[in-house]
C-alpha positions, -999 to 999 in steps of 0.1 A, spaced: -299 -639 -162 -335 -634 -173 -352 -600 -169 -388 -589 -169 -403 -575 -201 -411 -539 -191 -427 -510 -209 -408 -479 -216 -399 -459 -185 -406 -487 -161 -376 -504 -143 -377 -534 -120 -349 -534 -95 -361 -564 -76 -348 -599 -83 -362 -621 -111 -383 -652 -107 -399 -668 -137 -431 -676 -118 -435 -639 -108 -439 -630 -145 -476 -640 -140 -482 -609 -120 -453 -587 -134 -465 -590 -169 -459 -563 -195 -495 -552 -196 -498 -552 -158 -467 -531 -155 -481 -507 -181 -513 -504 -161 -496 -496 -128 -473 -472 -146 -503 -454 -159 -517 -451 -124 -484 -436 -112 -482 -412 -141 -518 -401 -138 -520 -397 -100 -485 -394 -85 -486 -356 -88 -518 -355 -68 -504 -379 -43 -474 -357 -37 -497 -327 -32 -517 -347 -6 -485 -355 13 -475 -318 12 -509 -310 26 -502 -334 55 -470 -315 62 -488 -282 62 -514 -295 86 -487 -308 109 -468 -275 109 -501 -258 120 -506 -283 148 -470 -280 159 -476 -242 162 -506 -248 185 -536 -250 161 -566 -269 173 -585 -296 155 -622 -291 149 -650 -297 124 -648 -278 92 -671 -249 86 -666 -250 49 -682 -284 46 -711 -278 70 -736 -283 41 -723 -319 36 -730 -327 72 -764 -311 72 -779 -322 39 -798 -354 34 -779 -380 13 -768 -416 16 -741 -438 1 -749 -462 -27 -764 -495 -16 -738 -522 -14 -738 -555 -34 -756 -584 -17 -724 -600 -4 -715 -569 16 -749 -563 33 -741 -584 63 -706 -583 77 -707 -598 112 -671 -611 115 -642 -606 91 -607 -620 97 -574 -604 88 -545 -624 74 -513 -620 54 -508 -633 19 -471 -639 17 -477 -675 26 -507 -696 14 -540 -678 19 -562 -699 42 -598 -703 31 -611 -736 45 -621 -748 80 -629 -720 105 -621 -694 78 -652 -703 59 -673 -690 88 -660 -655 82 -681 -629 64 -649 -619 47 -611 -623 46 -590 -591 47 -557 -597 30 -533 -573 46 -504 -558 26 -499 -529 50 -493 -531 88 -492 -569 89 -466 -573 60 -429 -570 60 -426 -555 24 -396 -575 11 -397 -579 -27 -405 -615 -23 -433 -609 1 -451 -583 -19 -449 -603 -52 -456 -636 -36 -487 -621 -19 -500 -609 -53 -492 -643 -69 -510 -662 -41 -541 -641 -46 -538 -646 -84 -536 -684 -80 -563 -686 -53 -589 -668 -74 -582 -689 -105 -582 -722 -86 -616 -712 -70 -630 -702 -104 -617 -734 -121 -631 -759 -97 -633 -747 -61 -662 -755 -39 -676 -720 -42 -673 -714 -5 -644 -690 -6 -653 -661 17 -654 -626 3 -619 -612 -2 -608 -576 6 -574 -563 -2 -557 -538 22 -530 -520 1 -503 -499 16 -511 -462 23 -502 -432 2 -472 -423 24 -453 -455 13 -435 -463 -19 -423 -495 -36 -385 -492 -40 -382 -522 -63 -402 -506 -92 -394 -472 -107 -415 -453 -131 -397 -426 -151 -368 -427 -126 -388 -425 -93 -401 -452 -70 -437 -461 -77 -463 -453 -50 -470 -484 -30 -507 -478 -32 -505 -478 -70 -484 -510 -70 -506 -530 -45 -540 -518 -58 -530 -518 -94 -516 -553 -97 -545 -568 -78 -570 -549 -98 -554 -556 -132 -553 -594 -127 -585 -600 -107 -610 -573 -112 -629 -589 -140 -629 -624 -124 -643 -609 -92 -668 -586 -110 -682 -616 -130 -692 -634 -98 -704 -601 -82 -677 -603 -55 -656 -573 -60 -630 -561 -62 -632 -549 -26 -606 -530 -7 -598 -517 28 -583 -483 25 -558 -473 52 -544 -441 67 -569 -416 52 -564 -383 69 -590 -360 53 -616 -356 26 -591 -347 -1 -575 -381 3 -609 -397 0 -614 -378 -33 -580 -391 -44 -591 -427 -39 -625 -420 -56 -607 -407 -87 -583 -436 -87 -612 -461 -85 -631 -444 -114 -600 -443 -136 -594 -481 -130 -630 -490 -136 -631 -470 -168 -598 -486 -180 -615 -520 -177 -650 -510 -188 -665 -519 -155 -697 -503 -142 -691 -474 -119 -693 -485 -83 -680 -521 -91 -652 -513 -67 -662 -512 -31 -641 -498 -3 -641 -501 35 -626 -470 49 -604 -475 80 -608 -447 105 -574 -446 121 -564 -410 122 -576 -382 145 -578 -357 117 -602 -380 97 -625 -382 128 -634 -346 122 -642 -353 86 -661 -386 87 -691 -374 68 -670 -356 43 -650 -387 36 -682 -408 32 -696 -382 9 -666 -381 -14 -666 -419 -16 -704 -423 -15 -705 -444 -48 -678 -467 -35 -679 -470 3 -692 -502 17 -685 -495 54 -662 -477 78 -641 -495 104 -626 -481 136 -590 -492 142 -580 -480 177 -543 -489 178 -534 -468 147 -558 -442 159 -538 -438 192 -506 -435 172 -521 -408 151 -531 -388 183 -495 -388 194 -481 -382 159 -504 -353 152 -504 -337 187 -468 -345 193 -459 -313 211 -491 -308 230 -493 -320 266 -530 -325 264 -523 -356 245 -498 -371 270 -510 -407 274 -502 -433 301 -490 -469 296 -503 -486 265 -521 -511 286 -542 -484 302 -556 -472 268 -589 -490 262 -620 -483 241 -634 -468 273 -609 -439 269 -631 -408 262 -614 -399 229 -616 -435 216 -652 -439 227 -662 -406 212 -646 -415 179 -663 -449 176 -696 -434 187 -694 -407 160 -683 -432 134 -713 -455 141 -738 -425 141 -724 -411 109 -724 -445 91 -760 -452 101 -771 -417 92 -756 -422 57 -767 -457 51 -736 -478 56 -721 -502 81 -700 -494 111 -673 -520 119 -648 -523 147 -614 -540 148 -611 -559 180 -579 -563 199 -557 -587 178 -558 -617 202 -546 -651 189 -562 -683 200 -539 -705 221 -532 -742 220 -539 -741 258 -577 -741 263 -572 -725 297 -556 -695 280 -584 -695 255 -610 -689 283 -593 -657 292 -588 -647 255 -624 -653 246 -636 -633 276 -614 -604 267 -628 -605 232 -664 -606 245 -658 -577 268 -645 -554 241 -672 -565 217 -699 -556 242 -684 -522 247 -683 -516 209 -718 -530 204 -733 -506 229 -722 -478 206 -739 -493 175 -713 -514 158 -726 -537 131 -696 -561 127 -661 -569 138 -627 -578 126 -606 -605 144 -571 -617 140 -576 -654 144 -603 -677 128 -610 -695 161 -624 -662 174 -651 -661 146 -676 -683 164 -669 -665 197 -678 -631 182 -708 -645 163 -723 -660 194 -722 -627 211 -737 -606 183 -773 -615 188 -772 -610 226 -753 -577 221 -779 -563 197 -807 -573 221 -788 -555 250 -781 -524 229 -798 -492 242 -830 -484 223 -816 -449 215 -779 -446 210 -763 -414 222 -765 -388 196 -745 -356 193 -770 -341 169 -762 -304 166 -738 -305 196 -707 -304 175 -689 -285 202 -695 -312 227 -684 -338 201 -652 -320 193 -645 -317 231 -650 -354 235 -628 -363 205 -600 -343 222 -606 -356 257 -574 -375 265 -579 -376 303 -581 -413 310 -562 -417 342 -534 -443 346 -497 -437 349 -465 -442 331 -446 -470 348 -412 -487 344 -431 -518 332 -449 -498 306 -416 -483 293 -399 -517 292 -429 -533 275 -427 -507 247 -390 -511 243 -392 -549 241 -422 -547 217 -404 -525 192 -372 -545 193 -391 -578 188 -413 -563 161 -383 -549 141 -364 -582 145 -394 -600 130 -399 -574 103 -363 -576 92 -367 -614 91 -396 -611 67 -425 -614 91 -448 -584 95 -461 -593 130 -449 -610 161 -471 -628 187 -465 -615 223 -486 -629 251 -512 -641 227 -515 -607 210 -506 -603 174 -484 -571 175 -479 -555 140 -469 -522 127 -497 -503 145 -486 -517 179 -449 -508 172 -458 -473 161 -478 -467 193 -450 -481 215 -422 -460 199 -442 -428 197 -451 -431 234 -414 -433 242 -407 -402 221 -436 -384 237 -427 -392 273 -391 -382 269 -396 -350 249 -425 -338 271 -406 -346 302 -433 -369 315 -429 -383 350 -433 -419 358 -452 -432 388 -419 -431 407 -420 -393 402 -388 -396 381 -390 -382 346 -382 -406 318 -350 -392 302 -324 -402 277 -302 -419 302 -329 -441 316 -341 -449 281 -307 -460 270 -301 -480 301 -334 -499 300 -331 -503 262 -297 -521 267 -312 -544 293 -342 -553 272 -320 -559 242 -299 -583 263 -330 -603 273 -338 -607 236 -302 -616 225 -310 -648 206 -332 -628 181 -318 -618 147 -312 -582 135 -312 -569 171 -284 -544 164 -302 -530 134 -335 -528 154 -317 -512 183 -302 -484 162 -336 -476 146 -354 -476 180 -328 -452 193 -331 -429 163 -369 -427 163 -371 -421 201 -342 -396 205 -347 -377 173 -354 -340 181 -382 -340 155 -408 -367 155 -403 -392 127 -437 -398 111 -435 -435 103 -412 -461 118 -416 -484 88 -405 -456 63 -372 -454 81 -368 -492 85 -378 -498 49 -345 -481 38 -326 -510 55 -349 -539 46 -332 -564 24 -344 -594 5 
């Protein structure tokens, strides 16, 4: 059996495939090993900082703007101007890379393609390597003789809380962010830089300014290693944690030489609200279907993001509900109308561009953009110096709605279906024309934990308790009986919901049981 040629201290536990040697070359492994050795200590410190923050919140601490960085918020500064290809980003579309990366047809109408190695990927060894290989081949095919119409590519690596168990550096699993970012950068940075098209990244799960500084330092190290001009890398920061909402300007400041935009992702943001404020009844939320961008805390977050981005000279983007176009044109009428409605709400707050989950939605969103801008209020709401009001709005979780049996059952079914798909090697599952990925599953299971552990009453005036949860879970599982890996999914769902302490990430637990 052949094995990969690896530098000293680096071990590959994943299976061998000769074709994968292209991306798992000796030099590439040496580079990602250098990232791990240089930055893993800092990464672990950041994870410990997260735990410390969580302990404070569990003890009743309040979130708020930082007095120590007031000068950053008050001083005049702007982020570096983006390269020409990133100056207008009306509609970008997100896709996986484990299969062939689409780039023709409707996809060519996108401002950019976001290749998702995070929430939308089941991180089997085959999937993570095949994704890198597909990107490697796509960029070389396009360079060698493509038609030159390949949309701008952005890579979304896994967050700093995840690791890649198939590759060890000095006896410990490599950080997934080093693995995903490092392999893509090593193989493709110079090709992309030569055509002034990157490399570009979407950075997930940032919780504070210190994590922004981590990415800044990582980018600078990588650029220096390849003799690239500082700022060649450009990053779109995903605002998807409530703690980061209170440090938007600090995050932009730390990444001011690299940031190209900031995007609001509401589903992961809702998950972070429950995760961070897990023991606080003020954050008790109703059925998932009741939580829209009109919810005060979501509206305030997007409003503040748009203001902050425009104040600092960068774009504000918004990830629309991940609806999928249907083969039934009657369904598409409803789908397109839902997209337009959410787009109009976001546009009124100053959003510059959007992210969709299906290429057929690109022309729908583009058609609305001109009208949306014309209808935008002449003066957007501005908090200005009213940071107290802003903080209050960011923590206003009073949105009405109720917890219903249907909402509980929908959450149960979603998590079971998602995990069944995830263990089958697919990172998302389509339910009622919605692409449900890791962010959706995290919201669903965290709501179940919250409702049970805070003794929340349903609309029937009956509290959701362990017995009801187990009974309905069994019934929902039976309805899904043809699906694979249901027993494994069922056990994980029960563990994350009934655990006394909130389990931070569903996929961390599930990853231990993910097999190739």
